[in-house]
N, CA, C and O of each residue as an XYZ file, in Angstrom:
976
protein
N      99.110    108.705    129.858
C      98.827    108.103    128.558
C      98.895    109.180    127.484
O      97.977    109.994    127.381
N      99.938    109.207    126.694
C     100.132    110.211    125.662
C      99.379    109.804    124.398
O      99.619    108.734    123.838
N      98.454    110.682    123.951
C      97.714    110.409    122.719
C      97.969    111.466    121.652
O      97.591    111.279    120.495
N      98.608    112.577    122.028
C      98.823    113.675    121.089
C     100.249    114.181    121.245
O     100.588    114.761    122.277
N     101.097    113.970    120.230
C     102.462    114.482    120.221
C     102.529    115.599    119.197
O     102.412    115.372    117.993
N     102.723    116.824    119.705
C     102.668    117.986    118.824
C     103.743    119.005    119.204
O     103.427    120.024    119.818
N     105.001    118.752    118.853
C     106.062    119.738    119.076
C     106.156    120.729    117.919
O     107.244    120.997    117.409
N     105.011    121.269    117.510
C     104.916    122.054    116.288
C     105.600    123.404    116.434
O     105.530    124.060    117.473
N     106.276    123.797    115.332
C     106.932    125.100    115.243
C     107.930    125.319    116.369
O     107.909    126.354    117.035
N     108.782    124.365    116.573
C     109.905    124.489    117.486
C     111.197    124.254    116.721
O     111.180    123.757    115.594
N     112.298    124.608    117.328
C     113.606    124.444    116.682
C     114.218    123.104    117.060
O     115.289    123.052    117.664
N     113.544    122.036    116.706
C     114.032    120.695    117.014
C     115.150    120.320    116.058
O     115.072    120.554    114.852
N     116.189    119.735    116.627
C     117.301    119.255    115.823
C     117.739    117.897    116.359
O     117.472    117.548    117.509
N     118.417    117.142    115.499
C     118.939    115.855    115.935
C     118.290    114.710    115.206
O     117.813    114.864    114.082
N     118.272    113.531    115.862
C     117.832    112.297    115.227
C     116.796    111.613    116.108
O     116.994    111.471    117.315
N     115.687    111.189    115.498
C     114.677    110.383    116.180
C     114.809    108.947    115.695
O     114.862    108.697    114.490
N     114.860    108.001    116.634
C     114.916    106.575    116.299
C     113.675    105.890    116.858
O     112.861    106.512    117.540
N     113.544    104.588    116.556
C     112.392    103.850    117.070
C     112.404    103.768    118.598
O     111.360    103.552    119.212
N     113.565    103.938    119.210
C     113.642    103.923    120.676
C     112.839    105.062    121.287
O     112.324    104.932    122.398
N     112.728    106.186    120.564
C     111.950    107.315    121.059
C     110.446    107.088    120.906
O     109.652    107.769    121.556
N     110.051    106.156    120.068
C     108.643    105.988    119.717
C     108.025    104.693    120.231
O     106.803    104.549    120.221
N     108.847    103.756    120.676
C     108.357    102.413    120.946
C     107.382    102.340    122.117
O     106.603    101.390    122.197
N     107.399    103.314    123.029
C     106.501    103.280    124.185
C     105.227    104.103    123.979
O     104.398    104.209    124.883
N     105.077    104.681    122.792
C     103.907    105.530    122.526
C     102.776    104.667    121.957
O     102.351    104.854    120.817
N     102.305    103.739    122.754
C     101.374    102.722    122.255
C      99.985    103.282    121.954
O      99.264    102.717    121.132
N      99.599    104.372    122.599
C      98.239    104.895    122.435
C      98.193    106.215    121.660
O      97.143    106.855    121.596
N      99.287    106.614    121.088
C      99.315    107.885    120.391
C      98.454    107.839    119.123
O      98.482    106.866    118.370
N      97.694    108.908    118.909
C      96.816    109.011    117.747
C      97.158    110.205    116.863
O      96.910    110.182    115.657
N      97.726    111.245    117.462
C      98.026    112.473    116.726
C      99.523    112.756    116.808
O     100.072    112.926    117.897
N     100.166    112.806    115.668
C     101.621    112.985    115.599
C     101.904    114.120    114.623
O     101.723    113.972    113.414
N     102.353    115.265    115.163
C     102.570    116.464    114.350
C     103.966    116.999    114.626
O     104.288    117.358    115.758
N     104.790    117.051    113.594
C     106.126    117.630    113.717
C     106.363    118.501    112.482
O     106.624    117.985    111.395
N     106.273    119.802    112.649
C     106.513    120.732    111.549
C     107.451    121.832    112.016
O     107.621    122.044    113.217
N     108.054    122.525    111.074
C     109.015    123.558    111.426
C     109.127    124.563    110.313
O     108.759    124.277    109.174
N     109.630    125.742    110.627
C     109.932    126.716    109.588
C     111.404    126.643    109.185
O     111.865    127.421    108.351
N     112.137    125.700    109.786
C     113.518    125.442    109.380
C     113.524    124.254    108.429
O     112.637    123.404    108.503
N     114.483    124.181    107.561
C     114.496    123.159    106.526
C     115.215    121.899    106.995
O     116.443    121.851    107.051
N     114.422    120.878    107.330
C     114.930    119.545    107.615
C     116.015    119.537    108.695
O     117.120    119.033    108.495
N     115.655    120.121    109.855
C     116.597    120.177    110.969
C     116.511    118.951    111.866
O     117.330    118.782    112.769
N     115.530    118.099    111.623
C     115.361    116.876    112.400
C     115.290    115.694    111.442
O     114.656    115.774    110.390
N     115.947    114.591    111.816
C     116.014    113.412    110.953
C     115.373    112.228    111.654
O     115.657    111.962    112.821
N     114.498    111.511    110.932
C     113.928    110.268    111.441
C     114.805    109.122    110.971
O     114.750    108.723    109.808
N     115.609    108.599    111.872
C     116.479    107.469    111.559
C     115.854    106.202    112.131
O     116.352    105.618    113.094
N     114.761    105.799    111.519
C     114.011    104.630    111.969
C     114.265    103.497    110.987
O     114.195    103.698    109.775
N     114.555    102.323    111.493
C     114.803    101.164    110.649
C     113.633    100.960    109.691
O     112.472    101.058    110.090
N     113.942    100.677    108.429
C     112.906    100.614    107.393
C     111.777     99.661    107.756
O     110.610    100.001    107.560
N     112.089     98.473    108.282
C     111.063     97.461    108.525
C     110.532     97.461    109.956
O     109.902     96.491    110.380
N     110.781     98.548    110.713
C     110.259     98.643    112.078
C     108.746     98.771    112.055
O     108.200     99.587    111.313
N     108.064     97.963    112.867
C     106.605     98.017    112.972
C     106.255     98.714    114.277
O     106.625     98.224    115.344
N     105.555     99.840    114.229
C     105.283    100.614    115.437
C     104.171     99.997    116.283
O     103.391     99.191    115.776
N     104.086    100.364    117.569
C     103.036     99.829    118.441
C     101.772    100.677    118.426
O     100.892    100.469    119.262
N     101.655    101.631    117.498
C     100.519    102.562    117.513
C      99.859    102.627    116.135
O     100.460    102.297    115.112
N      98.592    103.070    116.151
C      97.833    103.340    114.929
C      97.399    104.805    114.976
O      96.618    105.207    115.839
N      97.903    105.572    114.060
C      97.645    107.005    114.053
C      96.365    107.339    113.297
O      95.963    106.642    112.366
N      95.737    108.438    113.734
C      94.622    109.007    112.989
C      95.053    110.283    112.256
O      94.523    110.613    111.195
N      96.011    110.981    112.833
C      96.446    112.262    112.268
C      97.973    112.291    112.269
O      98.603    112.195    113.323
N      98.557    112.422    111.092
C     100.014    112.486    110.977
C     100.392    113.673    110.110
O      99.904    113.811    108.988
N     101.255    114.522    110.626
C     101.751    115.666    109.861
C     103.255    115.804    110.087
O     103.698    116.160    111.179
N     104.027    115.521    109.050
C     105.470    115.706    109.066
C     105.828    116.684    107.953
O     105.507    116.456    106.787
N     106.490    117.766    108.320
C     106.796    118.825    107.351
C     108.254    119.234    107.505
O     108.668    119.733    108.551
N     109.031    119.012    106.432
C     110.434    119.442    106.368
C     111.319    118.701    107.344
O     112.212    119.294    107.950
N     111.078    117.397    107.505
C     111.950    116.527    108.278
C     112.319    115.327    107.427
O     111.448    114.735    106.790
N     113.579    114.959    107.404
C     114.023    113.835    106.592
C     113.592    112.512    107.220
O     113.880    112.243    108.386
N     112.891    111.684    106.426
C     112.542    110.344    106.908
C     113.184    109.268    106.049
O     112.940    108.083    106.271
N     114.003    109.653    105.069
C     114.692    108.692    104.215
C     114.073    108.646    102.835
O     112.959    109.126    102.628
N     114.797    108.070    101.891
C     114.344    108.060    100.507
C     113.212    107.070    100.257
O     112.442    107.253     99.314
N     113.090    106.036    101.068
C     112.032    105.046    100.912
C     110.863    105.369    101.836
O     111.039    105.971    102.895
N     109.668    104.958    101.416
C     108.470    105.095    102.233
C     108.514    104.020    103.313
O     108.322    102.844    103.003
N     108.762    104.390    104.585
C     109.071    103.390    105.612
C     107.854    102.568    106.017
O     106.711    103.006    105.886
N     108.131    101.368    106.512
C     107.068    100.448    106.889
C     106.219    101.002    108.025
O     105.017    100.743    108.076
N     106.822    101.762    108.938
C     106.047    102.268    110.074
C     104.944    103.225    109.622
O     103.986    103.466    110.357
N     105.082    103.770    108.412
C     104.002    104.572    107.834
C     103.076    103.715    106.972
O     101.874    103.971    106.912
N     103.620    102.716    106.316
C     102.803    101.860    105.452
C     101.719    101.104    106.225
O     100.665    100.795    105.670
N     101.972    100.809    107.490
C     101.004    100.024    108.267
C      99.952    100.898    108.945
O      99.108    100.376    109.675
N      99.979    102.191    108.729
C      98.980    103.076    109.320
C      97.697    103.010    108.498
O      97.604    103.625    107.436
N      96.727    102.278    108.982
C      95.496    102.008    108.234
C      94.291    102.790    108.743
O      93.190    102.627    108.216
N      94.476    103.644    109.767
C      93.352    104.379    110.350
C      93.483    105.880    110.155
O      92.786    106.649    110.817
N      94.354    106.307    109.266
C      94.615    107.726    109.078
C      93.430    108.446    108.445
O      92.807    107.944    107.510
N      93.133    109.628    108.973
C      92.186    110.537    108.347
C      92.907    111.729    107.712
O      92.486    112.231    106.669
N      93.984    112.173    108.341
C      94.804    113.256    107.804
C      96.237    112.777    107.720
O      96.797    112.288    108.702
N      96.837    112.919    106.534
C      98.180    112.403    106.309
C      98.975    113.419    105.506
O      98.678    113.669    104.338
N      99.994    114.008    106.141
C     100.848    114.999    105.490
C     102.302    114.568    105.599
O     102.835    114.399    106.695
N     102.938    114.392    104.438
C     104.377    114.137    104.357
C     104.935    115.149    103.367
O     105.151    114.829    102.198
N     105.165    116.357    103.830
C     105.583    117.441    102.948
C     107.082    117.715    103.111
O     107.563    118.008    104.206
N     107.808    117.610    101.985
C     109.233    117.931    101.993
C     110.001    117.075    103.002
O     110.695    117.596    103.876
N     109.864    115.745    102.865
C     110.515    114.836    103.810
C     111.574    113.966    103.149
O     112.114    113.062    103.787
N     111.878    114.224    101.878
C     113.002    113.552    101.243
C     112.712    112.215    100.604
O     113.651    111.511    100.234
N     111.442    111.826    100.453
C     111.119    110.554     99.809
C     111.365    110.669     98.307
O     110.882    111.602     97.666
N     112.109    109.733     97.751
C     112.380    109.744     96.319
C     112.051    108.407     95.660
O     112.297    108.225     94.468
N     111.501    107.483     96.424
C     111.162    106.176     95.887
C     109.693    106.066     95.540
O     109.035    107.068     95.257
N     109.179    104.843     95.563
C     107.808    104.544     95.166
C     106.953    104.254     96.387
O     107.399    103.589     97.323
N     105.727    104.753     96.376
C     104.727    104.363     97.363
C     103.828    103.319     96.712
O     103.261    103.567     95.648
N     103.695    102.171     97.331
C     102.940    101.069     96.741
C     101.464    101.402     96.633
O     100.903    102.074     97.498
N     100.835    100.922     95.555
C      99.410    101.142     95.353
C      98.583    100.507     96.465
O      97.508    101.005     96.798
N      99.077     99.408     97.043
C      98.340     98.740     98.115
C      98.131     99.650     99.309
O      97.123     99.544    100.007
N      99.082    100.547     99.548
C      98.933    101.461    100.675
C      97.784    102.437    100.430
O      96.999    102.707    101.339
N      97.679    102.963     99.225
C      96.559    103.839     98.910
C      95.234    103.111     99.101
O      94.264    103.695     99.583
N      95.194    101.848     98.727
C      93.974    101.060     98.905
C      93.610    100.917    100.373
O      92.432    100.936    100.730
N      94.611    100.775    101.218
C      94.390    100.552    102.636
C      93.798    101.777    103.327
O      93.006    101.636    104.259
N      94.175    102.978    102.882
C      93.752    104.182    103.588
C      92.596    104.913    102.909
O      92.086    105.884    103.469
N      92.174    104.490    101.747
C      91.260    105.293    100.952
C      89.915    105.556    101.616
O      89.342    106.627    101.414
N      89.394    104.622    102.396
C      88.052    104.776    102.956
C      87.994    105.739    104.123
O      86.918    106.251    104.433
N      89.109    106.006    104.782
C      89.127    106.850    105.968
C      89.601    108.276    105.688
O      89.257    109.203    106.422
N      90.369    108.445    104.658
C      91.145    109.665    104.470
C      90.271    110.869    104.108
O      89.353    110.764    103.295
N      90.577    112.017    104.728
C      89.944    113.282    104.360
C      90.952    114.284    103.809
O      90.572    115.211    103.094
N      92.225    114.110    104.132
C      93.254    115.066    103.697
C      94.550    114.301    103.441
O      95.033    113.575    104.310
N      95.112    114.470    102.238
C      96.390    113.847    101.903
C      97.299    114.880    101.252
O      96.902    115.559    100.305
N      98.514    114.992    101.761
C      99.505    115.924    101.215
C     100.848    115.213    101.167
O     101.452    114.939    102.204
N     101.315    114.912     99.949
C     102.624    114.293     99.734
C     103.531    115.228     98.943
O     104.440    114.762     98.256
N     103.309    116.508     99.024
C     103.954    117.477     98.145
C     105.434    117.674     98.463
O     105.912    117.384     99.559
N     106.134    118.183     97.449
C     107.543    118.559     97.574
C     108.443    117.399     97.970
O     109.305    117.533     98.839
N     108.236    116.279     97.333
C     109.139    115.149     97.428
C     109.532    114.775     96.002
O     109.372    115.585     95.089
N     110.038    113.577     95.798
C     110.344    113.078     94.453
C     109.772    111.671     94.299
O     110.452    110.754     93.838
N     108.511    111.520     94.695
C     107.862    110.217     94.681
C     107.576    109.787     93.245
O     107.105    110.575     92.426
N     107.868    108.534     92.964
C     107.746    107.975     91.614
C     106.559    107.030     91.560
O     106.243    106.362     92.545
N     105.901    106.973     90.409
C     104.903    105.940     90.215
C     103.623    106.445     89.597
O     103.494    107.622     89.259
N     102.670    105.528     89.452
C     101.344    105.852     88.947
C     100.343    105.815     90.094
O     100.460    105.013     91.020
N      99.365    106.696     90.011
C      98.335    106.710     91.040
C      97.248    105.709     90.668
O      96.804    105.693     89.520
N      96.803    104.866     91.615
C      95.793    103.839     91.299
C      94.434    104.457     90.983
O      93.863    105.170     91.807
N      93.925    104.181     89.791
C      92.693    104.817     89.344
C      91.432    104.029     89.685
O      90.324    104.514     89.456
N      91.582    102.832     90.225
C      90.410    102.037     90.550
C      89.836    102.379     91.915
O      88.777    101.870     92.283
N      90.527    103.243     92.682
C      90.098    103.578     94.035
C      89.102    104.726     94.028
O      89.023    105.500     93.074
N      88.342    104.815     95.115
C      87.442    105.941     95.327
C      87.736    106.531     96.698
O      87.540    105.878     97.723
N      88.207    107.771     96.705
C      88.475    108.477     97.962
C      87.259    109.352     98.253
O      87.270    110.552     97.978
N      86.231    108.759     98.801
C      84.937    109.433     98.912
C      84.907    110.537     99.963
O      84.044    111.413     99.904
N      85.834    110.514    100.927
C      85.817    111.503    101.998
C      86.871    112.596    101.838
O      86.880    113.564    102.599
N      87.749    112.449    100.866
C      88.849    113.413    100.709
C      88.313    114.755    100.233
O      87.560    114.830     99.263
N      88.718    115.822    100.938
C      88.374    117.184    100.511
C      89.592    117.964    100.031
O      89.446    118.933     99.286
N      90.791    117.557    100.444
C      92.019    118.222     99.999
C      93.052    117.161     99.653
O      93.339    116.270    100.453
N      93.610    117.268     98.438
C      94.521    116.237     97.942
C      95.667    116.919     97.209
O      95.440    117.685     96.272
N      96.904    116.641     97.634
C      98.063    117.364     97.099
C      99.195    116.384     96.787
O      99.808    115.818     97.692
N      99.461    116.193     95.492
C     100.597    115.396     95.039
C     101.631    116.271     94.340
O     102.493    115.741     93.640
N     101.577    117.560     94.500
C     102.392    118.485     93.714
C     103.883    118.313     93.962
O     104.314    117.921     95.047
N     104.659    118.617     92.924
C     106.123    118.582     92.974
C     106.636    117.191     93.334
O     107.392    117.002     94.286
N     106.190    116.227     92.530
C     106.669    114.860     92.625
C     106.925    114.340     91.216
O     107.152    115.127     90.296
N     106.891    113.028     91.042
C     107.183    112.430     89.736
C     106.125    111.392     89.372
O     106.429    110.369     88.759
N     104.871    111.673     89.760
C     103.778    110.792     89.385
C     103.519    110.912     87.885
O     103.690    111.979     87.295
N     103.108    109.808     87.283
C     102.848    109.803     85.849
C     101.540    109.065     85.570
O     100.892    108.551     86.482
N     101.166    109.023     84.290
C      99.919    108.380     83.910
C      98.803    109.391     83.743
O      99.066    110.592     83.691
N      97.556    108.933     83.658
C      96.426    109.847     83.482
C      96.041    110.558     84.771
O      96.397    110.130     85.869
N      95.309    111.650     84.613
C      94.807    112.405     85.763
C      93.809    111.551     86.542
O      92.877    111.017     85.940
N      93.971    111.402     87.866
C      93.025    110.609     88.654
C      91.698    111.331     88.856
O      91.660    112.550     89.029
N      90.612    110.564     88.832
C      89.267    111.115     89.024
C      88.541    110.386     90.154
O      87.364    110.051     90.016
N      89.217    110.142     91.245
C      88.656    109.288     92.288
C      88.280    110.063     93.547
O      88.238    109.493     94.637
N      88.005    111.364     93.401
C      87.748    112.217     94.568
C      86.399    112.910     94.412
O      86.337    114.046     93.943
N      85.346    112.251     94.793
C      84.009    112.758     94.522
C      83.634    113.980     95.351
O      82.739    114.730     94.964
N      84.298    114.193     96.479
C      83.981    115.327     97.344
C      85.150    116.284     97.519
O      85.142    117.113     98.430
N      86.157    116.178     96.654
C      87.340    117.012     96.811
C      87.010    118.480     96.535
O      86.231    118.806     95.639
N      87.631    119.360     97.340
C      87.464    120.808     97.200
C      88.722    121.434     96.606
O      88.638    122.356     95.795
N      89.887    120.933     97.011
C      91.158    121.446     96.507
C      91.995    120.273     95.999
O      92.247    119.315     96.730
N      92.424    120.361     94.736
C      93.197    119.291     94.119
C      94.447    119.883     93.485
O      94.368    120.666     92.538
N      95.610    119.494     94.024
C      96.898    120.001     93.563
C      97.686    118.847     92.927
O      98.127    117.935     93.626
N      97.858    118.890     91.619
C      98.621    117.858     90.910
C      99.743    118.469     90.084
O     100.310    117.790     89.229
N     100.070    119.714     90.316
C     101.036    120.425     89.474
C     102.455    119.882     89.651
O     102.806    119.285     90.669
N     103.252    120.121     88.604
C     104.675    119.776     88.615
C     104.910    118.286     88.840
O     105.649    117.879     89.737
N     104.258    117.487     87.996
C     104.473    116.057     87.950
C     104.690    115.650     86.495
O     105.044    116.484     85.661
N     104.476    114.366     86.190
C     104.620    113.870     84.831
C     103.318    113.249     84.328
O     103.348    112.331     83.508
N     102.185    113.737     84.807
C     100.906    113.241     84.321
C     100.809    113.529     82.830
O     101.089    114.637     82.372
N     100.405    112.502     82.082
C     100.380    112.610     80.627
C      99.102    111.957     80.099
O      99.002    110.732     80.018
N      98.139    112.790     79.746
C      96.853    112.314     79.234
C      96.024    113.533     78.873
O      96.387    114.653     79.231
N      94.926    113.337     78.178
C      93.968    114.446     78.086
C      93.335    114.687     79.456
O      93.306    113.792     80.301
N      92.833    115.896     79.665
C      92.002    116.129     80.843
C      90.694    115.374     80.611
O      90.045    115.596     79.589
N      90.288    114.494     81.519
C      89.095    113.677     81.273
C      87.864    114.519     80.937
O      87.620    115.553     81.559
N      87.103    114.070     79.957
C      85.939    114.830     79.514
C      84.893    114.987     80.611
O      84.155    115.972     80.625
N      84.825    114.031     81.525
C      83.799    114.067     82.571
C      84.315    114.617     83.885
O      83.726    114.351     84.932
N      85.396    115.375     83.859
C      85.998    115.867     85.106
C      85.016    116.704     85.914
O      85.015    116.641     87.143
N      84.191    117.478     85.245
C      83.220    118.300     85.954
C      82.118    117.499     86.612
O      81.577    117.912     87.638
N      81.777    116.348     86.031
C      80.768    115.470     86.628
C      81.336    114.693     87.802
O      80.632    114.440     88.781
N      82.599    114.314     87.712
C      83.221    113.486     88.744
C      83.612    114.274     89.987
O      83.593    113.729     91.090
N      83.961    115.534     89.830
C      84.421    116.342     90.961
C      83.688    117.681     90.973
O      84.309    118.721     90.752
N      82.386    117.674     91.224
C      81.581    118.891     91.101
C      81.805    119.921     92.209
O      81.378    121.067     92.069
N      82.463    119.540     93.305
C      82.631    120.451     94.431
C      83.955    121.204     94.411
O      84.242    121.973     95.329
N      84.758    120.997     93.385
C      86.080    121.624     93.336
C      85.993    123.139     93.377
O      85.175    123.763     92.701
N      86.877    123.709     94.204
C      87.038    125.162     94.260
C      88.377    125.589     93.673
O      88.495    126.682     93.118
N      89.395    124.722     93.794
C      90.715    125.006     93.257
C      91.244    123.767     92.569
O      91.279    122.684     93.155
N      91.662    123.931     91.303
C      92.211    122.826     90.519
C      93.509    123.282     89.880
O      93.520    124.223     89.087
N      94.605    122.615     90.226
C      95.918    122.968     89.673
C      96.499    121.754     88.965
O      96.925    120.789     89.600
N      96.508    121.822     87.626
C      97.086    120.769     86.789
C      98.280    121.291     86.008
O      98.691    120.662     85.033
N      98.834    122.397     86.399
C      99.900    123.045     85.639
C     101.205    122.250     85.696
O     101.419    121.437     86.594
N     102.071    122.508     84.709
C     103.417    121.934     84.656
C     103.390    120.412     84.648
O     104.082    119.757     85.428
N     102.571    119.860     83.747
C     102.546    118.429     83.496
C     102.733    118.209     81.995
O     103.305    119.059     81.313
N     102.260    117.082     81.480
C     102.349    116.792     80.047
C     100.954    116.481     79.497
O     100.774    115.548     78.714
N      99.982    117.275     79.918
C      98.606    117.060     79.492
C      98.403    117.573     78.074
O      99.000    118.570     77.670
N      97.556    116.883     77.330
C      97.317    117.259     75.945
C      95.818    117.165     75.654
O      95.033    116.761     76.511
N      95.439    117.542     74.442
C      94.026    117.555     74.091
C      93.390    118.899     74.419
O      94.089    119.876     74.686
N      92.080    118.942     74.398
C      91.349    120.190     74.604
C      90.894    120.330     76.059
O      90.937    119.376     76.835
N      90.458    121.542     76.406
C      89.871    121.774     77.721
C      88.430    121.260     77.687
O      87.627    121.756     76.897
N      88.091    120.292     78.513
C      86.743    119.710     78.442
C      85.667    120.699     78.883
O      85.856    121.459     79.833
N      84.544    120.676     78.184
C      83.451    121.588     78.500
C      82.832    121.296     79.864
O      82.182    122.166     80.444
N      83.026    120.089     80.380
C      82.399    119.751     81.661
C      82.998    120.542     82.826
O      82.419    120.566     83.912
N      84.142    121.185     82.617
C      84.697    122.038     83.674
C      83.685    123.114     84.063
O      83.686    123.585     85.200
N      82.823    123.504     83.124
C      81.826    124.526     83.418
C      80.811    124.052     84.463
O      80.101    124.866     85.054
N      80.742    122.741     84.689
C      79.801    122.212     85.679
C      80.325    122.346     87.107
O      79.581    122.127     88.064
N      81.591    122.702     87.255
C      82.148    122.929     88.590
C      81.705    124.314     89.053
O      82.437    125.290     88.892
N      80.538    124.395     89.612
C      79.926    125.698     89.875
C      80.589    126.471     91.013
O      80.328    127.662     91.188
N      81.449    125.799     91.792
C      82.152    126.493     92.871
C      83.606    126.807     92.526
O      84.318    127.393     93.342
N      84.052    126.429     91.339
C      85.457    126.594     90.964
C      85.827    128.072     90.898
O      85.196    128.853     90.186
N      86.871    128.446     91.661
C      87.319    129.847     91.669
C      88.716    130.004     91.089
O      89.046    131.079     90.588
N      89.556    128.960     91.141
C      90.934    129.050     90.650
C      91.224    127.826     89.788
O      91.033    126.690     90.221
N      91.689    128.074     88.555
C      91.994    126.998     87.618
C      93.358    127.254     86.990
O      93.544    128.232     86.266
N      94.315    126.363     87.276
C      95.657    126.463     86.721
C      95.892    125.314     85.741
O      95.896    124.143     86.121
N      96.089    125.676     84.473
C      96.365    124.682     83.439
C      97.647    124.998     82.676
O      97.943    124.339     81.680
N      98.408    125.987     83.119
C      99.568    126.461     82.383
C     100.676    125.428     82.240
O     100.788    124.497     83.037
N     101.499    125.614     81.197
C     102.682    124.796     80.941
C     102.332    123.318     80.766
O     102.885    122.435     81.423
N     101.384    123.090     79.847
C     101.053    121.752     79.382
C     101.129    121.749     77.863
O     101.821    122.582     77.277
N     100.430    120.830     77.223
C     100.394    120.763     75.760
C      98.952    120.777     75.263
O      98.605    120.099     74.296
N      98.126    121.558     75.941
C      96.722    121.658     75.581
C      96.570    122.460     74.294
O      97.390    123.323     73.979
N      95.516    122.159     73.567
C      95.304    122.842     72.291
C      93.813    123.090     72.077
O      92.969    122.623     72.841
N      93.513    123.850     70.998
C      92.127    124.104     70.653
C      91.632    125.445     71.156
O      92.401    126.270     71.649
N      90.336    125.642     71.021
C      89.713    126.917     71.368
C      89.265    126.918     72.818
O      88.830    125.899     73.356
N      89.381    128.092     73.442
C      88.925    128.233     74.813
C      87.412    128.065     74.895
O      86.692    128.479     73.986
N      86.926    127.462     75.973
C      85.475    127.430     76.166
C      84.931    128.858     76.246
O      85.529    129.716     76.894
N      83.803    129.108     75.588
C      83.280    130.465     75.550
C      82.679    130.880     76.889
O      82.838    132.021     77.323
N      82.000    129.959     77.529
C      81.341    130.285     78.794
C      82.100    129.653     79.952
O      82.244    128.431     80.003
N      82.587    130.468     80.880
C      83.100    129.979     82.152
C      82.000    130.158     83.186
O      80.990    130.811     82.928
N      82.206    129.576     84.347
C      81.279    129.819     85.443
C      81.585    131.196     86.026
O      82.610    131.387     86.680
N      80.711    132.130     85.791
C      80.979    133.517     86.167
C      80.732    133.798     87.638
O      81.170    134.832     88.142
N      80.052    132.919     88.334
C      79.676    133.205     89.719
C      80.875    133.181     90.660
O      80.968    134.021     91.556
N      81.806    132.223     90.471
C      82.905    132.034     91.399
C      84.285    132.192     90.758
O      85.221    132.609     91.441
N      84.440    131.882     89.497
C      85.759    131.800     88.881
C      86.455    133.151     88.874
O      85.929    134.135     88.355
N      87.663    133.182     89.466
C      88.423    134.419     89.602
C      89.750    134.381     88.841
O      90.199    135.409     88.334
N      90.377    133.212     88.758
C      91.693    133.102     88.133
C      91.712    131.906     87.194
O      91.340    130.798     87.581
N      92.147    132.132     85.959
C      92.381    131.062     85.000
C      93.766    131.261     84.396
O      94.021    132.275     83.746
N      94.656    130.301     84.606
C      96.005    130.365     84.042
C      96.119    129.285     82.972
O      96.115    128.092     83.277
N      96.222    129.718     81.707
C      96.374    128.780     80.590
C      97.658    129.050     79.817
O      97.792    128.628     78.668
N      98.601    129.752     80.441
C      99.825    130.159     79.751
C     100.631    128.951     79.282
O     100.608    127.887     79.901
N     101.352    129.145     78.160
C     102.275    128.144     77.625
C     101.562    126.844     77.260
O     101.964    125.753     77.665
N     100.490    127.000     76.480
C      99.811    125.907     75.817
C      99.634    126.301     74.354
O     100.277    127.245     73.893
N      98.795    125.614     73.632
C      98.509    125.936     72.233
C      97.028    126.251     72.064
O      96.364    125.711     71.180
N      96.523    127.128     72.918
C      95.120    127.486     72.941
C      94.899    128.804     72.214
O      95.819    129.612     72.082
N      93.676    129.017     71.745
C      93.364    130.267     71.077
C      91.925    130.653     71.395
O      91.168    129.876     71.977
N      91.565    131.880     70.995
C      90.220    132.375     71.228
C      90.193    133.358     72.374
O      91.232    133.678     72.951
N      89.027    133.832     72.702
C      88.851    134.765     73.799
C      87.576    134.406     74.535
O      86.746    133.644     74.040
N      87.436    134.955     75.698
C      86.252    134.673     76.495
C      85.700    135.979     77.032
O      86.131    136.462     78.079
N      84.767    136.536     76.326
C      84.229    137.834     76.714
C      83.327    137.755     77.936
O      82.992    138.777     78.536
N      82.934    136.540     78.302
C      82.049    136.377     79.451
C      82.808    136.317     80.772
O      82.200    136.367     81.841
N      84.131    136.209     80.702
C      84.931    136.009     81.913
C      85.542    137.325     82.357
O      86.213    138.002     81.578
N      85.306    137.689     83.623
C      85.759    138.980     84.137
C      86.915    138.855     85.119
O      87.312    139.856     85.715
N      87.460    137.678     85.306
C      88.553    137.480     86.253
C      89.898    137.677     85.602
O      90.032    138.420     84.631
N      90.914    136.989     86.158
C      92.277    137.097     85.657
C      92.554    135.916     84.742
O      92.617    134.773     85.194
N      92.719    136.195     83.448
C      92.986    135.174     82.452
C      94.399    135.350     81.938
O      94.700    136.336     81.266
N      95.289    134.380     82.258
C      96.717    134.553     81.944
C      97.103    133.774     80.701
O      96.920    132.560     80.615
N      97.653    134.522     79.727
C      98.270    133.955     78.531
C      99.780    134.126     78.654
O     100.235    134.880     79.514
N     100.577    133.443     77.814
C     102.035    133.633     77.853
C     102.391    135.041     77.397
O     103.568    135.398     77.358
């Protein structure tokens, strides 16, 4: 009875079809990653429904097609979900996020070209690491991660002010990357309430106004605000403060 498929860090090449997966009825952990760029292709019919429910899925640098396939959409028991650099360029439906939100602790959809808006009515109460970087998400910055520690939203099309209550909504953040978006407005003072924040990337947006005078001095080590319209100085901050 196979429950864990983990051919990690091997030189796998070729094509995987549903014929290779149809007998894996009890599999829970599916990990396929490589240091080679997309040497394995998942050629699975879009509407194929798998016989398994995964808890842990990690696919890194393998082509699964431009659309988000149904065999992934029906996975409702996932706790860890990584689809990094897999060639998706279409839309992931909001209903799928709703289906997995209560179980998820880790989500990584980075380095694709996924289009759409992130549903803001959801609460991902168990997520500690969330990565949508290098995609084409748009709309306002999501604030639905009450226990998140690392939040990567850089290199998208998010367009809004940084929410004023961001520090109240995500007090456990240690790393926040909002760089290379279309954010505007001022830096909210509530960021100072993130008492564990050590790295803050806000560069290459359209932020304006004066820098907050007081940062959290206990943990904050790096602040990147380059290529905005900010001014002022922060004599209380002893870390790395990057201007253009």
